[in-house]
Biopython code that builds the backbone (N, CA, C, O; Angstrom):
import numpy as np
from Bio.PDB.StructureBuilder import StructureBuilder

atoms = [
    (1, "MET", "N", (-25.640, 17.059, -10.625)),
    (1, "MET", "CA", (-24.555, 16.098, -10.596)),
    (1, "MET", "C", (-23.297, 16.694, -11.235)),
    (1, "MET", "O", (-22.185, 16.473, -10.757)),
    (2, "ASN", "N", (-23.484, 17.446, -12.311)),
    (2, "ASN", "CA", (-22.322, 18.069, -12.955)),
    (2, "ASN", "C", (-21.619, 19.050, -12.029)),
    (2, "ASN", "O", (-20.399, 19.207, -12.080)),
    (3, "GLU", "N", (-22.408, 19.712, -11.177)),
    (3, "GLU", "CA", (-21.797, 20.646, -10.227)),
    (3, "GLU", "C", (-20.881, 19.907, -9.251)),
    (3, "GLU", "O", (-19.821, 20.408, -8.876)),
    (4, "PHE", "N", (-21.307, 18.710, -8.848)),
    (4, "PHE", "CA", (-20.468, 17.921, -7.939)),
    (4, "PHE", "C", (-19.139, 17.587, -8.604)),
    (4, "PHE", "O", (-18.082, 17.766, -7.999)),
    (5, "PHE", "N", (-19.181, 17.102, -9.846)),
    (5, "PHE", "CA", (-17.950, 16.712, -10.523)),
    (5, "PHE", "C", (-17.103, 17.920, -10.910)),
    (5, "PHE", "O", (-15.888, 17.794, -11.061)),
    (6, "ALA", "N", (-17.720, 19.081, -11.071)),
    (6, "ALA", "CA", (-16.963, 20.299, -11.382)),
    (6, "ALA", "C", (-16.281, 20.854, -10.132)),
    (6, "ALA", "O", (-15.326, 21.624, -10.241)),
    (7, "MET", "N", (-16.757, 20.474, -8.957)),
    (7, "MET", "CA", (-16.174, 20.876, -7.674)),
    (7, "MET", "C", (-16.024, 22.395, -7.561)),
    (7, "MET", "O", (-15.010, 22.895, -7.074)),
    (8, "GLY", "N", (-17.029, 23.105, -8.010)),
    (8, "GLY", "CA", (-17.001, 24.563, -7.881)),
    (8, "GLY", "C", (-15.873, 25.208, -8.660)),
    (8, "GLY", "O", (-15.392, 26.277, -8.282)),
    (9, "GLY", "N", (-15.450, 24.583, -9.727)),
    (9, "GLY", "CA", (-14.374, 25.130, -10.540)),
    (9, "GLY", "C", (-12.986, 24.630, -10.161)),
    (9, "GLY", "O", (-11.999, 24.975, -10.811)),
    (10, "TYR", "N", (-12.909, 23.832, -9.126)),
    (10, "TYR", "CA", (-11.620, 23.334, -8.654)),
    (10, "TYR", "C", (-11.368, 21.882, -9.033)),
    (10, "TYR", "O", (-10.458, 21.251, -8.495)),
    (11, "ALA", "N", (-12.148, 21.356, -9.936)),
    (11, "ALA", "CA", (-12.029, 19.936, -10.303)),
    (11, "ALA", "C", (-10.642, 19.594, -10.842)),
    (11, "ALA", "O", (-10.158, 18.482, -10.633)),
    (12, "ALA", "N", (-10.005, 20.525, -11.523)),
    (12, "ALA", "CA", (-8.676, 20.270, -12.088)),
    (12, "ALA", "C", (-7.638, 20.032, -10.985)),
    (12, "ALA", "O", (-6.582, 19.456, -11.245)),
    (13, "TYR", "N", (-7.929, 20.467, -9.775)),
    (13, "TYR", "CA", (-7.016, 20.264, -8.660)),
    (13, "TYR", "C", (-7.474, 19.126, -7.750)),
    (13, "TYR", "O", (-6.659, 18.374, -7.216)),
    (14, "VAL", "N", (-8.789, 19.013, -7.582)),
    (14, "VAL", "CA", (-9.335, 18.041, -6.635)),
    (14, "VAL", "C", (-9.208, 16.619, -7.158)),
    (14, "VAL", "O", (-8.697, 15.756, -6.444)),
    (15, "TRP", "N", (-9.651, 16.346, -8.368)),
    (15, "TRP", "CA", (-9.642, 14.969, -8.877)),
    (15, "TRP", "C", (-8.242, 14.398, -9.029)),
    (15, "TRP", "O", (-8.036, 13.237, -8.676)),
    (16, "PRO", "N", (-7.260, 15.151, -9.535)),
    (16, "PRO", "CA", (-5.901, 14.602, -9.541)),
    (16, "PRO", "C", (-5.360, 14.333, -8.128)),
    (16, "PRO", "O", (-4.606, 13.382, -7.921)),
    (17, "ALA", "N", (-5.742, 15.159, -7.175)),
    (17, "ALA", "CA", (-5.307, 14.930, -5.796)),
    (17, "ALA", "C", (-5.884, 13.622, -5.270)),
    (17, "ALA", "O", (-5.188, 12.861, -4.598)),
    (18, "TYR", "N", (-7.153, 13.357, -5.571)),
    (18, "TYR", "CA", (-7.751, 12.071, -5.195)),
    (18, "TYR", "C", (-7.003, 10.921, -5.871)),
    (18, "TYR", "O", (-6.706, 9.911, -5.233)),
    (19, "GLY", "N", (-6.703, 11.073, -7.145)),
    (19, "GLY", "CA", (-6.004, 10.023, -7.888)),
    (19, "GLY", "C", (-4.627, 9.728, -7.311)),
    (19, "GLY", "O", (-4.259, 8.567, -7.130)),
    (20, "VAL", "N", (-3.871, 10.776, -7.025)),
    (20, "VAL", "CA", (-2.530, 10.602, -6.465)),
    (20, "VAL", "C", (-2.622, 9.943, -5.094)),
    (20, "VAL", "O", (-1.815, 9.076, -4.760)),
    (21, "SER", "N", (-3.596, 10.351, -4.311)),
    (21, "SER", "CA", (-3.767, 9.757, -2.975)),
    (21, "SER", "C", (-4.092, 8.280, -3.060)),
    (21, "SER", "O", (-3.540, 7.481, -2.303)),
    (22, "ILE", "N", (-4.972, 7.907, -3.961)),
    (22, "ILE", "CA", (-5.343, 6.495, -4.121)),
    (22, "ILE", "C", (-4.142, 5.677, -4.577)),
    (22, "ILE", "O", (-3.903, 4.584, -4.063)),
    (23, "VAL", "N", (-3.391, 6.194, -5.531)),
    (23, "VAL", "CA", (-2.204, 5.488, -6.010)),
    (23, "VAL", "C", (-1.186, 5.324, -4.876)),
    (23, "VAL", "O", (-0.582, 4.261, -4.732)),
    (24, "ALA", "N", (-1.002, 6.360, -4.084)),
    (24, "ALA", "CA", (-0.056, 6.291, -2.967)),
    (24, "ALA", "C", (-0.502, 5.266, -1.926)),
    (24, "ALA", "O", (0.324, 4.511, -1.412)),
    (25, "LEU", "N", (-1.784, 5.231, -1.615)),
    (25, "LEU", "CA", (-2.291, 4.259, -0.647)),
    (25, "LEU", "C", (-2.137, 2.832, -1.149)),
    (25, "LEU", "O", (-1.792, 1.933, -0.382)),
    (26, "ILE", "N", (-2.392, 2.624, -2.426)),
    (26, "ILE", "CA", (-2.221, 1.289, -3.007)),
    (26, "ILE", "C", (-0.750, 0.886, -2.972)),
    (26, "ILE", "O", (-0.426, -0.258, -2.654)),
    (27, "ALA", "N", (0.143, 1.824, -3.299)),
    (27, "ALA", "CA", (1.579, 1.526, -3.271)),
    (27, "ALA", "C", (2.039, 1.171, -1.861)),
    (27, "ALA", "O", (2.808, 0.226, -1.682)),
    (28, "VAL", "N", (1.579, 1.911, -0.865)),
    (28, "VAL", "CA", (1.945, 1.617, 0.524)),
    (28, "VAL", "C", (1.431, 0.237, 0.923)),
    (28, "VAL", "O", (2.136, -0.516, 1.595)),
    (29, "ALA", "N", (0.215, -0.098, 0.518)),
    (29, "ALA", "CA", (-0.346, -1.408, 0.848)),
    (29, "ALA", "C", (0.470, -2.530, 0.215)),
    (29, "ALA", "O", (0.734, -3.543, 0.862)),
    (30, "ILE", "N", (0.870, -2.357, -1.040)),
    (30, "ILE", "CA", (1.646, -3.391, -1.736)),
    (30, "ILE", "C", (3.025, -3.554, -1.092)),
    (30, "ILE", "O", (3.474, -4.676, -0.855)),
    (31, "VAL", "N", (3.687, -2.443, -0.813)),
    (31, "VAL", "CA", (5.015, -2.505, -0.188)),
    (31, "VAL", "C", (4.917, -3.149, 1.192)),
    (31, "VAL", "O", (5.758, -3.973, 1.552)),
    (32, "SER", "N", (3.908, -2.783, 1.956)),
    (32, "SER", "CA", (3.731, -3.366, 3.291)),
    (32, "SER", "C", (3.480, -4.859, 3.206)),
    (32, "SER", "O", (4.033, -5.626, 3.994)),
    (33, "TRP", "N", (2.662, -5.277, 2.269)),
    (33, "TRP", "CA", (2.358, -6.698, 2.099)),
    (33, "TRP", "C", (3.620, -7.476, 1.726)),
    (33, "TRP", "O", (3.868, -8.558, 2.259)),
    (34, "ARG", "N", (4.416, -6.920, 0.808)),
    (34, "ARG", "CA", (5.662, -7.589, 0.414)),
    (34, "ARG", "C", (6.633, -7.695, 1.583)),
    (34, "ARG", "O", (7.269, -8.732, 1.769)),
    (35, "GLU", "N", (6.749, -6.638, 2.367)),
    (35, "GLU", "CA", (7.645, -6.662, 3.525)),
    (35, "GLU", "C", (7.159, -7.656, 4.575)),
    (35, "GLU", "O", (7.970, -8.314, 5.225)),
    (36, "MET", "N", (5.849, -7.770, 4.745)),
    (36, "MET", "CA", (5.316, -8.737, 5.696)),
    (36, "MET", "C", (5.657, -10.158, 5.251)),
    (36, "MET", "O", (6.079, -10.981, 6.064)),
    (37, "LYS", "N", (5.475, -10.443, 3.970)),
    (37, "LYS", "CA", (5.804, -11.771, 3.454)),
    (37, "LYS", "C", (7.292, -12.060, 3.610)),
    (37, "LYS", "O", (7.668, -13.184, 3.941)),
    (38, "ARG", "N", (8.138, -11.072, 3.379)),
    (38, "ARG", "CA", (9.588, -11.236, 3.549)),
    (38, "ARG", "C", (9.919, -11.536, 4.999)),
    (38, "ARG", "O", (10.717, -12.428, 5.286)),
    (39, "ALA", "N", (9.310, -10.795, 5.913)),
    (39, "ALA", "CA", (9.553, -11.015, 7.341)),
    (39, "ALA", "C", (9.074, -12.395, 7.766)),
    (39, "ALA", "O", (9.731, -13.056, 8.570)),
    (40, "GLU", "N", (7.943, -12.836, 7.241)),
    (40, "GLU", "CA", (7.444, -14.173, 7.571)),
    (40, "GLU", "C", (8.413, -15.250, 7.091)),
    (40, "GLU", "O", (8.660, -16.227, 7.797)),
    (41, "ARG", "N", (8.959, -15.067, 5.890)),
    (41, "ARG", "CA", (9.943, -16.037, 5.382)),
    (41, "ARG", "C", (11.184, -16.071, 6.271)),
    (41, "ARG", "O", (11.709, -17.145, 6.563)),
    (42, "LEU", "N", (11.651, -14.907, 6.700)),
    (42, "LEU", "CA", (12.826, -14.849, 7.565)),
    (42, "LEU", "C", (12.561, -15.534, 8.910)),
    (42, "LEU", "O", (13.429, -16.234, 9.432)),
    (43, "VAL", "N", (11.386, -15.336, 9.459)),
    (43, "VAL", "CA", (11.040, -15.991, 10.721)),
    (43, "VAL", "C", (10.993, -17.495, 10.528)),
    (43, "VAL", "O", (11.510, -18.239, 11.360)),
    (44, "ASP", "N", (10.379, -17.957, 9.438)),
    (44, "ASP", "CA", (10.317, -19.394, 9.164)),
    (44, "ASP", "C", (11.716, -19.989, 9.026)),
    (44, "ASP", "O", (12.000, -21.048, 9.584)),
    (45, "LEU", "N", (12.584, -19.313, 8.287)),
    (45, "LEU", "CA", (13.953, -19.802, 8.123)),
    (45, "LEU", "C", (14.681, -19.841, 9.459)),
    (45, "LEU", "O", (15.413, -20.789, 9.745)),
    (46, "SER", "N", (14.483, -18.822, 10.269)),
    (46, "SER", "CA", (15.116, -18.765, 11.572)),
    (46, "SER", "C", (14.630, -19.893, 12.471)),
    (46, "SER", "O", (15.419, -20.519, 13.179)),
    (47, "GLN", "N", (13.342, -20.143, 12.438)),
    (47, "GLN", "CA", (12.788, -21.230, 13.251)),
    (47, "GLN", "C", (13.284, -22.601, 12.787)),
    (47, "GLN", "O", (13.573, -23.477, 13.602)),
    (48, "LYS", "N", (13.379, -22.772, 11.477)),
    (48, "LYS", "CA", (13.887, -24.040, 10.937)),
    (48, "LYS", "C", (15.351, -24.231, 11.306)),
    (48, "LYS", "O", (15.762, -25.339, 11.651)),
    (49, "ALA", "N", (16.136, -23.174, 11.238)),
    (49, "ALA", "CA", (17.545, -23.260, 11.607)),
    (49, "ALA", "C", (17.699, -23.571, 13.091)),
    (49, "ALA", "O", (18.561, -24.362, 13.473)),
    (50, "GLU", "N", (16.881, -22.962, 13.915)),
    (50, "GLU", "CA", (16.925, -23.218, 15.350)),
    (50, "GLU", "C", (16.519, -24.661, 15.655)),
    (50, "GLU", "O", (17.112, -25.300, 16.525)),
    (51, "ALA", "N", (15.534, -25.165, 14.961)),
    (51, "ALA", "CA", (15.073, -26.538, 15.183)),
    (51, "ALA", "C", (16.128, -27.556, 14.737)),
    (51, "ALA", "O", (16.262, -28.619, 15.342)),
    (52, "SER", "N", (16.862, -27.233, 13.693)),
    (52, "SER", "CA", (17.877, -28.179, 13.198)),
    (52, "SER", "C", (19.105, -28.229, 14.108)),
    (52, "SER", "O", (19.848, -29.211, 14.087)),
    (53, "ARG", "N", (19.325, -27.186, 14.902)),
    (53, "ARG", "CA", (20.457, -27.157, 15.831)),
    (53, "ARG", "C", (20.193, -28.020, 17.066)),
    (53, "ARG", "O", (21.129, -28.415, 17.761)),
    (54, "ARG", "N", (18.957, -28.303, 17.330)),
    (54, "ARG", "CA", (18.613, -29.066, 18.546)),
    (54, "ARG", "C", (18.724, -30.530, 18.341)),
    (54, "ARG", "O", (18.469, -31.304, 19.265)),
]
sb = StructureBuilder()
sb.init_structure("model")
sb.init_model(0)
sb.init_chain("A")
sb.init_seg("    ")
for serial, (resi, resn, name, xyz) in enumerate(atoms, 1):
    if name == "N":
        sb.init_residue(resn, " ", resi, " ")
    sb.init_atom(name, np.array(xyz, "f"), 0.0, 1.0, " ", f" {name:<3s}", serial, name[0])
structure = sb.get_structure()
């Protein structure tokens, strides 16, 4: 098991790369979710404005 975590001597490069990748994926997911919610609000406002004009 220790050999797996040592990654053949490259653990100092491999594990931080995994960490950075995970953080980047989480950040992309959060930004995407926020943008989706913003777009949904804009669509709702647009629909309400269109309905009030009729």
